[in-house]
Legacy VTK file of the C-alpha trace (Angstrom):
# vtk DataFile Version 3.0
C-alpha trace
ASCII
DATASET POLYDATA
POINTS 486 float
-48.007 -42.170 -261.925
-47.687 -45.858 -261.896
-50.611 -48.238 -261.112
-50.414 -51.278 -258.997
-52.027 -54.627 -260.071
-55.028 -53.680 -257.826
-55.403 -49.804 -259.065
-55.651 -51.238 -262.867
-58.293 -53.879 -261.851
-60.164 -51.266 -259.300
-59.778 -48.048 -261.771
-63.500 -46.519 -261.299
-65.684 -45.844 -264.449
-64.432 -42.493 -266.419
-66.120 -43.317 -269.719
-69.677 -41.493 -270.528
-69.558 -44.086 -273.458
-70.089 -46.747 -270.993
-73.538 -48.631 -270.681
-75.684 -47.706 -267.644
-76.256 -50.040 -264.833
-79.371 -51.130 -265.204
-78.676 -52.484 -269.114
-75.100 -54.141 -268.296
-76.208 -57.080 -266.832
-78.142 -57.397 -270.278
-75.096 -57.366 -272.139
-73.197 -59.839 -269.599
-75.699 -62.756 -269.942
-76.236 -62.292 -273.568
-72.263 -62.404 -274.196
-71.955 -65.424 -271.590
-74.933 -67.123 -273.272
-73.206 -67.009 -276.564
-69.692 -67.964 -275.240
-71.392 -70.798 -273.284
-73.074 -72.132 -276.590
-69.450 -72.305 -278.927
-67.582 -73.678 -275.728
-70.156 -76.407 -274.801
-69.937 -77.884 -278.597
-66.393 -78.105 -278.210
-67.063 -81.215 -276.383
-71.241 -81.802 -275.966
-70.158 -84.590 -279.210
-68.039 -86.639 -277.385
-70.635 -89.025 -276.277
-72.701 -88.779 -279.826
-70.150 -90.496 -281.203
-70.846 -93.984 -281.430
-74.302 -93.299 -282.325
-73.131 -90.661 -285.149
-70.554 -94.091 -286.304
-73.469 -96.526 -286.209
-76.043 -93.938 -288.213
-74.012 -92.596 -290.807
-71.754 -95.016 -291.284
-68.291 -93.012 -289.982
-64.814 -94.757 -289.897
-62.473 -93.929 -286.880
-60.577 -91.368 -288.837
-64.437 -89.620 -289.632
-65.151 -89.548 -285.528
-61.907 -88.046 -285.062
-62.333 -85.253 -287.472
-66.299 -84.467 -286.123
-64.217 -83.286 -283.401
-61.246 -81.827 -284.854
-63.049 -80.038 -287.623
-64.609 -77.807 -284.920
-61.317 -77.085 -282.991
-59.177 -76.592 -286.188
-61.523 -73.780 -287.303
-62.460 -72.730 -283.665
-58.359 -71.989 -283.267
-57.554 -71.120 -286.614
-60.059 -68.015 -287.542
-59.475 -66.702 -283.646
-57.382 -63.557 -283.857
-59.772 -62.851 -287.465
-62.716 -62.661 -285.372
-60.983 -60.679 -282.352
-59.292 -57.817 -284.905
-63.058 -57.599 -287.376
-64.889 -56.964 -284.082
-62.642 -54.142 -283.562
-62.745 -53.243 -287.075
-66.100 -53.602 -288.033
-68.264 -53.704 -284.492
-68.550 -55.991 -281.475
-72.798 -56.117 -281.789
-72.043 -56.824 -285.584
-69.427 -59.310 -285.536
-71.654 -61.425 -282.347
-74.882 -61.669 -284.534
-72.775 -62.681 -287.634
-71.237 -65.231 -285.627
-74.154 -66.399 -283.814
-76.453 -66.820 -287.416
-73.515 -68.895 -288.883
-72.986 -70.859 -285.623
-76.457 -71.480 -285.327
-77.411 -72.293 -289.313
-74.847 -74.876 -289.226
-76.242 -76.526 -286.133
-79.173 -77.508 -288.213
-76.909 -78.691 -290.989
-75.162 -80.938 -289.087
-78.270 -81.941 -286.757
-79.912 -82.949 -290.405
-76.977 -84.367 -291.873
-77.087 -87.425 -294.029
-73.327 -88.298 -294.756
-70.042 -88.524 -293.019
-68.776 -85.641 -294.773
-71.785 -83.168 -294.243
-71.258 -83.843 -290.342
-67.829 -82.930 -290.590
-68.337 -79.824 -293.371
-70.949 -78.417 -290.902
-68.719 -79.021 -287.532
-66.358 -76.196 -289.308
-68.552 -74.244 -290.052
-69.737 -74.067 -286.173
-66.158 -73.842 -285.700
-65.750 -70.634 -288.440
-68.514 -68.892 -286.599
-67.455 -69.335 -282.746
-64.060 -67.890 -283.906
-66.088 -64.729 -284.965
-68.346 -65.295 -281.888
-66.262 -65.627 -278.881
-63.935 -62.777 -278.901
-66.896 -60.440 -279.110
-68.347 -61.708 -276.193
-65.370 -60.703 -273.681
-65.246 -57.160 -275.560
-68.490 -56.708 -275.071
-68.425 -56.941 -271.810
-65.424 -55.351 -270.850
-67.026 -52.404 -272.926
-70.284 -52.778 -271.378
-68.866 -52.806 -267.806
-66.682 -49.957 -266.320
-62.885 -51.091 -265.072
-63.157 -51.752 -261.697
-64.502 -54.225 -259.418
-67.626 -55.027 -261.508
-65.591 -55.645 -264.187
-63.789 -58.154 -262.829
-67.176 -59.909 -261.685
-68.150 -59.679 -265.069
-64.743 -61.472 -266.713
-65.496 -63.698 -263.308
-68.873 -64.988 -264.809
-67.577 -65.241 -268.189
-65.075 -67.684 -267.469
-67.386 -69.389 -265.264
-69.734 -69.565 -267.635
-67.254 -70.136 -270.561
-65.486 -73.250 -268.358
-69.153 -74.609 -267.322
-69.694 -74.725 -271.075
-67.067 -77.213 -271.331
-67.421 -79.104 -268.481
-71.617 -79.781 -269.354
-71.188 -81.210 -272.459
-70.734 -84.625 -271.093
-73.650 -83.976 -269.271
-75.825 -82.180 -271.977
-74.997 -84.617 -274.651
-75.765 -87.803 -272.218
-78.742 -86.853 -271.201
-80.063 -85.808 -274.938
-78.565 -89.353 -276.764
-80.240 -91.337 -273.891
-83.664 -89.802 -274.134
-83.552 -88.292 -277.846
-80.867 -89.187 -280.599
-77.769 -88.005 -281.257
-78.824 -85.390 -283.364
-79.977 -83.395 -280.758
-76.679 -82.797 -279.489
-76.396 -80.180 -282.699
-80.168 -78.805 -282.817
-80.811 -77.928 -279.213
-78.100 -75.116 -280.511
-80.956 -73.749 -282.839
-83.674 -72.567 -280.377
-81.421 -71.542 -277.911
-79.380 -69.179 -280.739
-82.103 -68.123 -282.086
-83.403 -66.434 -278.651
-79.988 -65.382 -278.253
-80.010 -63.286 -281.214
-83.108 -61.989 -280.258
-81.472 -60.832 -277.094
-78.289 -59.686 -278.710
-80.684 -57.467 -281.401
-82.589 -56.059 -278.579
-79.932 -55.281 -275.525
-76.611 -55.525 -277.558
-75.348 -51.815 -278.507
-72.507 -51.497 -281.287
-68.912 -50.548 -281.200
-65.650 -50.146 -282.546
-62.222 -48.753 -282.404
-60.750 -48.683 -285.844
-63.134 -46.632 -288.047
-61.146 -45.690 -290.947
-58.714 -48.788 -291.014
-58.595 -51.571 -293.503
-58.300 -55.498 -292.166
-54.979 -56.869 -292.501
-55.397 -59.338 -295.637
-52.415 -61.172 -295.881
-51.847 -60.970 -291.700
-55.334 -62.549 -291.225
-54.336 -65.455 -293.792
-51.077 -66.116 -292.832
-51.996 -66.235 -288.946
-55.395 -68.272 -290.051
-53.348 -70.276 -292.543
-50.770 -70.997 -289.908
-52.938 -71.355 -286.840
-55.227 -74.100 -288.513
-52.340 -75.930 -290.108
-50.592 -76.212 -286.879
-53.833 -77.255 -285.232
-54.079 -79.901 -287.682
-50.989 -80.875 -286.939
-51.321 -81.538 -283.658
-54.383 -83.300 -283.692
-53.061 -85.627 -286.415
-50.500 -86.969 -283.819
-52.999 -89.037 -281.715
-53.352 -91.084 -284.979
-49.703 -91.364 -286.673
-47.574 -90.317 -283.703
-45.507 -87.563 -283.326
-42.350 -88.304 -285.435
-44.004 -89.186 -288.674
-42.913 -87.412 -291.717
-46.816 -86.260 -292.305
-46.949 -84.746 -288.714
-43.651 -83.225 -288.645
-43.945 -81.537 -291.730
-47.727 -79.942 -291.001
-46.377 -78.814 -287.431
-43.197 -77.291 -289.346
-45.346 -75.712 -292.263
-47.417 -74.306 -289.046
-45.022 -72.503 -287.664
-43.055 -71.208 -290.694
-46.625 -69.692 -291.936
-46.688 -67.802 -288.291
-42.941 -67.037 -288.931
-44.006 -65.321 -291.696
-46.648 -63.488 -289.971
-44.436 -61.998 -287.678
-42.406 -60.840 -290.244
-45.480 -58.949 -292.033
-47.166 -57.538 -289.356
-43.342 -56.002 -288.477
-43.829 -54.066 -291.650
-47.018 -53.494 -292.313
-48.764 -50.040 -291.750
-52.060 -51.198 -289.822
-51.000 -54.915 -289.185
-54.006 -57.453 -287.833
-51.970 -57.830 -284.628
-49.207 -55.107 -283.119
-46.360 -56.799 -282.147
-45.811 -54.855 -279.638
-48.691 -55.563 -277.938
-46.626 -58.755 -276.224
-44.487 -56.048 -274.909
-46.692 -55.929 -271.928
-45.735 -58.668 -270.020
-49.573 -58.867 -268.185
-50.643 -59.801 -271.897
-48.216 -62.351 -272.742
-47.887 -63.482 -269.919
-51.339 -64.533 -268.949
-52.093 -65.527 -272.674
-49.178 -68.638 -271.884
-50.149 -69.152 -268.305
-53.879 -69.589 -270.199
-52.659 -71.692 -272.745
-50.948 -74.099 -270.199
-54.330 -74.546 -267.703
-56.058 -75.185 -271.183
-53.703 -77.868 -272.004
-54.694 -79.861 -268.685
-58.488 -78.657 -268.524
-59.370 -80.021 -271.881
-57.580 -83.372 -271.385
-59.397 -83.919 -268.206
-62.986 -83.714 -269.399
-61.614 -86.206 -272.123
-60.269 -88.861 -270.031
-62.726 -88.560 -267.009
-65.198 -88.916 -269.371
-63.531 -92.113 -271.129
-62.334 -93.306 -267.831
-66.518 -93.422 -266.257
-67.554 -95.026 -268.977
-64.967 -97.625 -270.749
-63.651 -98.856 -267.155
-66.518 -97.826 -264.620
-69.049 -99.185 -266.998
-71.380 -95.954 -266.704
-73.691 -94.890 -269.012
-73.506 -91.822 -271.103
-76.389 -90.054 -268.707
-74.484 -91.412 -265.537
-70.970 -90.087 -266.871
-72.245 -86.947 -267.466
-74.009 -86.584 -263.654
-70.907 -88.131 -262.034
-69.153 -85.050 -263.546
-71.785 -82.117 -262.183
-70.043 -81.393 -259.145
-66.912 -81.027 -261.101
-68.674 -78.612 -263.357
-70.641 -76.482 -260.390
-67.056 -76.574 -258.598
-65.649 -74.646 -261.945
-68.122 -72.083 -261.967
-67.556 -71.764 -257.886
-63.934 -70.858 -258.274
-64.390 -68.728 -261.266
-67.342 -66.923 -259.078
-64.932 -66.305 -256.033
-62.104 -65.087 -257.822
-63.017 -61.443 -258.168
-63.881 -61.657 -254.725
-60.778 -62.977 -253.359
-58.414 -60.994 -255.946
-58.508 -57.323 -253.654
-57.063 -59.077 -250.828
-54.698 -61.692 -252.451
-53.981 -60.324 -255.447
-54.480 -61.160 -259.118
-50.618 -62.926 -259.779
-50.834 -64.795 -256.240
-54.440 -65.750 -256.806
-53.590 -67.376 -260.158
-50.689 -69.013 -258.338
-53.124 -70.817 -256.030
-55.235 -71.769 -258.549
-52.979 -73.716 -260.437
-51.568 -75.259 -257.407
-54.977 -76.402 -255.894
-55.504 -77.786 -259.262
-52.129 -79.275 -260.207
-53.371 -81.091 -256.548
-56.214 -82.462 -257.794
-54.523 -83.741 -260.747
-52.001 -85.833 -258.522
-54.942 -87.192 -256.806
-56.692 -88.085 -260.166
-53.282 -89.901 -261.191
-54.213 -92.537 -258.342
-57.012 -94.238 -260.396
-57.625 -97.627 -260.374
-59.804 -100.368 -262.432
-61.882 -100.647 -259.659
-62.277 -96.870 -258.282
-65.312 -95.505 -256.428
-67.246 -92.359 -256.708
-65.936 -90.558 -254.253
-62.312 -91.303 -254.480
-62.005 -91.512 -257.782
-64.326 -89.104 -259.593
-65.988 -86.789 -257.167
-63.095 -85.303 -254.883
-60.186 -85.010 -257.380
-62.983 -83.532 -259.884
-64.075 -80.454 -257.610
-59.842 -79.965 -256.653
-58.951 -79.893 -260.293
-61.839 -77.777 -261.697
-62.339 -75.338 -258.878
-58.198 -74.614 -259.206
-58.588 -73.938 -262.502
-61.571 -71.799 -262.406
-59.278 -69.988 -259.714
-56.846 -69.311 -261.842
-58.347 -68.560 -265.143
-60.183 -65.226 -263.968
-57.654 -63.399 -262.638
-55.388 -64.402 -266.000
-57.771 -63.169 -268.262
-58.497 -59.723 -265.888
-54.894 -58.913 -266.192
-54.670 -59.684 -269.842
-57.835 -57.693 -270.670
-57.052 -54.926 -268.161
-53.673 -54.086 -269.746
-54.548 -53.442 -273.570
-55.505 -50.200 -275.135
-59.183 -49.652 -276.162
-58.554 -49.956 -279.384
-56.953 -53.610 -278.783
-59.720 -54.847 -277.033
-61.264 -57.216 -279.486
-57.495 -58.433 -280.365
-56.388 -59.325 -276.982
-60.273 -61.373 -276.439
-59.350 -63.110 -279.293
-55.732 -64.173 -278.038
-57.242 -65.097 -274.573
-59.641 -67.070 -276.347
-57.068 -68.559 -278.931
-54.476 -69.758 -276.073
-57.592 -71.461 -274.120
-58.549 -73.388 -277.441
-54.819 -73.996 -279.043
-53.682 -74.770 -275.421
-56.627 -77.430 -275.275
-55.982 -79.292 -278.738
-52.292 -79.321 -278.102
-52.653 -80.852 -274.183
-55.261 -83.544 -275.392
-52.841 -84.253 -278.325
-50.318 -84.619 -276.106
-51.674 -86.563 -273.517
-53.695 -88.854 -275.694
-50.263 -89.764 -277.054
-48.535 -90.365 -273.410
-51.686 -92.188 -272.592
-51.098 -94.550 -275.526
-47.547 -94.955 -275.121
-48.095 -95.668 -271.155
-50.973 -98.329 -271.982
-50.189 -102.167 -272.591
-50.011 -103.467 -275.802
-53.135 -105.713 -276.226
-52.068 -109.566 -277.466
-55.189 -110.930 -278.812
-58.753 -110.701 -278.170
-60.917 -107.650 -277.160
-58.589 -105.303 -274.515
-59.450 -105.119 -271.488
-61.009 -101.716 -269.651
-58.483 -102.062 -266.704
-55.390 -101.922 -269.079
-57.009 -98.323 -270.250
-55.344 -97.379 -266.484
-52.241 -97.174 -266.284
-52.063 -94.605 -269.414
-55.045 -92.467 -267.878
-52.771 -92.045 -264.760
-49.673 -91.223 -266.557
-51.439 -88.277 -268.399
-52.528 -86.903 -265.580
-49.335 -86.809 -263.798
-47.904 -85.060 -266.850
-51.016 -83.087 -266.432
-49.936 -81.960 -263.137
-46.335 -81.313 -263.728
-47.392 -78.685 -266.287
-49.974 -76.949 -263.923
-46.683 -76.690 -261.363
-45.040 -75.433 -264.152
-47.640 -73.219 -264.872
-47.868 -71.887 -261.038
-43.632 -71.480 -261.649
-44.023 -69.552 -264.579
-46.712 -66.577 -263.000
-44.563 -66.566 -260.253
-41.901 -65.581 -262.680
-43.360 -63.764 -264.993
-46.719 -62.043 -264.420
-45.618 -58.389 -263.160
-45.453 -58.427 -259.188
-48.229 -56.483 -257.407
-46.558 -53.384 -256.602
-45.035 -53.173 -260.325
-47.804 -53.782 -262.742
-48.225 -51.496 -264.854
-51.111 -50.288 -266.885
-49.327 -50.257 -269.741
-50.825 -49.833 -273.506
-48.503 -51.813 -275.766
LINES 1 487
486 0 1 2 3 4 5 6 7 8 9 10 11 12 13 14 15 16 17 18 19 20 21 22 23 24 25 26 27 28 29 30 31 32 33 34 35 36 37 38 39 40 41 42 43 44 45 46 47 48 49 50 51 52 53 54 55 56 57 58 59 60 61 62 63 64 65 66 67 68 69 70 71 72 73 74 75 76 77 78 79 80 81 82 83 84 85 86 87 88 89 90 91 92 93 94 95 96 97 98 99 100 101 102 103 104 105 106 107 108 109 110 111 112 113 114 115 116 117 118 119 120 121 122 123 124 125 126 127 128 129 130 131 132 133 134 135 136 137 138 139 140 141 142 143 144 145 146 147 148 149 150 151 152 153 154 155 156 157 158 159 160 161 162 163 164 165 166 167 168 169 170 171 172 173 174 175 176 177 178 179 180 181 182 183 184 185 186 187 188 189 190 191 192 193 194 195 196 197 198 199 200 201 202 203 204 205 206 207 208 209 210 211 212 213 214 215 216 217 218 219 220 221 222 223 224 225 226 227 228 229 230 231 232 233 234 235 236 237 238 239 240 241 242 243 244 245 246 247 248 249 250 251 252 253 254 255 256 257 258 259 260 261 262 263 264 265 266 267 268 269 270 271 272 273 274 275 276 277 278 279 280 281 282 283 284 285 286 287 288 289 290 291 292 293 294 295 296 297 298 299 300 301 302 303 304 305 306 307 308 309 310 311 312 313 314 315 316 317 318 319 320 321 322 323 324 325 326 327 328 329 330 331 332 333 334 335 336 337 338 339 340 341 342 343 344 345 346 347 348 349 350 351 352 353 354 355 356 357 358 359 360 361 362 363 364 365 366 367 368 369 370 371 372 373 374 375 376 377 378 379 380 381 382 383 384 385 386 387 388 389 390 391 392 393 394 395 396 397 398 399 400 401 402 403 404 405 406 407 408 409 410 411 412 413 414 415 416 417 418 419 420 421 422 423 424 425 426 427 428 429 430 431 432 433 434 435 436 437 438 439 440 441 442 443 444 445 446 447 448 449 450 451 452 453 454 455 456 457 458 459 460 461 462 463 464 465 466 467 468 469 470 471 472 473 474 475 476 477 478 479 480 481 482 483 484 485
């Protein structure tokens, strides 16, 4: 009998293999702590870049790669990490990824040369790609399907969003009070603590016993996503029409095309293409990509606007964004309570429109903007809306997947968000640069940055409105949502 959207998200627990209720909270806590760490490191180094440049003698391109090395490795290896968690065990991959991430944080914090820091960031990204898909899969395996799982996914979404949001604040505090090295070294004691909790509280599970990892598929999709991500981040310096950029982007797309052909002909593929026949999985991932493209850019532009235009210190800029950080957490935690009454699809649309209203407000920023009118008000709307949207999208995607594909779907969700962020930041940065008046002589006036920032926020507004329209047209309607297993 067909299930409705609400039924698929409220199914009572039927599997005896799920963790007992008293321990489910421990699994959620541990998994969310791991997710917080890896998302935090996407943005925590932003305010530390000037200090890194002075201490290590990094060039402007070197500074860019401190950010990009992490993002490329994170996005490129995500699907491989998701499938590995299905085949070799969610707990094992969680421990491996967190151990690699923590060790790389030590290496980065102690780096004496610029290349050592960039290499450590790349290894951090690899560890994050192994760890992150396992976090969501551990939660969905520990908490039975229904309202409890939806609340757990809401917590996971909130913690992940808060990690990205808290990066500026945490980085500002550490740089002001200690040094830039502590934006990396702080991961070590926290990582060790989470490793101990994982050893004590997590239960091993896998669904691919007897199957082998599709190595050709893994190499192709990882190389394709990494090449595509490399091309995207290069656009900020070289532009979208530069031959090197175009060749890199086309090369990444070609590798992904070959991956699709190989997967269609492989007996045990890394990613069954039939999974995309499930509308909820396909539509939710595209929507998550679009929302991620806006949210990553928001944190970057808000941080630089506060420091470069309003002359905030790193710590002041971090504190100014705390309300926005809290609003995304509140939005993500409210979503599970609103979904039964509103519906997952409708709530995602409402969240995207609320976020679009915040971006539209933010696009009115000026060189002499106030905290209340250009940071607090629009920031709360932007992030609360995205928090409301992302939780139902993640719930729809994961609840529509077969248990054997749980790790893969979790990897897809994380890949969509990370790739969306990398693509969105590159596109919005290019648009902002094009809309910024050229400086003829002397140092640029900080107010000259405002038109570019305003244009970036206007474009992000349009992206979110488009995402809302896409969700209305593509996501299954509440009465027709099927718990399909593609």
